[in-house]
C-alpha positions as CSV (number, residue, x, y, z in Angstrom):
1,X,0.0,0.0,0.0
2,X,1.2,3.5,-0.8
3,X,0.2,6.7,0.9
4,X,1.0,10.4,0.9
5,X,0.8,13.1,3.5
6,X,0.0,16.8,3.4
7,X,3.6,17.9,2.8
8,X,3.7,15.7,-0.3
9,X,0.7,17.5,-1.8
10,X,2.1,20.9,-1.0
11,X,5.2,20.0,-3.1
12,X,3.2,18.2,-5.7
13,X,1.0,21.3,-6.2
14,X,4.1,23.4,-6.9
15,X,5.3,21.2,-9.7
16,X,4.7,22.2,-13.3
17,X,1.6,20.6,-14.8
18,X,3.6,18.5,-17.2
19,X,5.6,17.0,-14.4
20,X,2.4,16.4,-12.4
21,X,1.1,14.4,-15.3
22,X,4.3,12.3,-15.5
23,X,4.0,11.7,-11.7
24,X,0.3,10.7,-12.1
25,X,1.1,8.2,-14.9
26,X,4.0,6.7,-12.8
27,X,1.7,6.4,-9.8
28,X,-0.9,4.5,-11.8
29,X,1.8,2.2,-13.1
30,X,3.0,1.7,-9.5
31,X,-0.6,0.6,-8.5
32,X,-1.0,-1.7,-11.5
33,X,2.5,-3.1,-11.8
34,X,4.8,-2.3,-8.9
35,X,7.6,-4.5,-10.4
36,X,7.8,-2.5,-13.7
37,X,11.4,-1.8,-14.6
38,X,10.8,1.9,-15.0
39,X,10.0,2.2,-11.3
40,X,13.2,0.7,-10.1
41,X,15.8,2.9,-8.4
42,X,19.5,2.8,-9.2
43,X,22.2,3.4,-6.6
44,X,24.0,6.6,-7.4
45,X,27.6,7.2,-6.3
46,X,28.0,10.3,-4.0
47,X,31.3,11.4,-5.6
């Protein structure tokens, strides 16, 4: 299960509309297929 809080929505509302749309599509994908490769995170080197 995934959830958000008030702070999330404050930041979300400040995003440009096109980025909000990308986030919405990604969230729908997360709900329907949480194992989808495009949702995986990669470890990034600090330096």
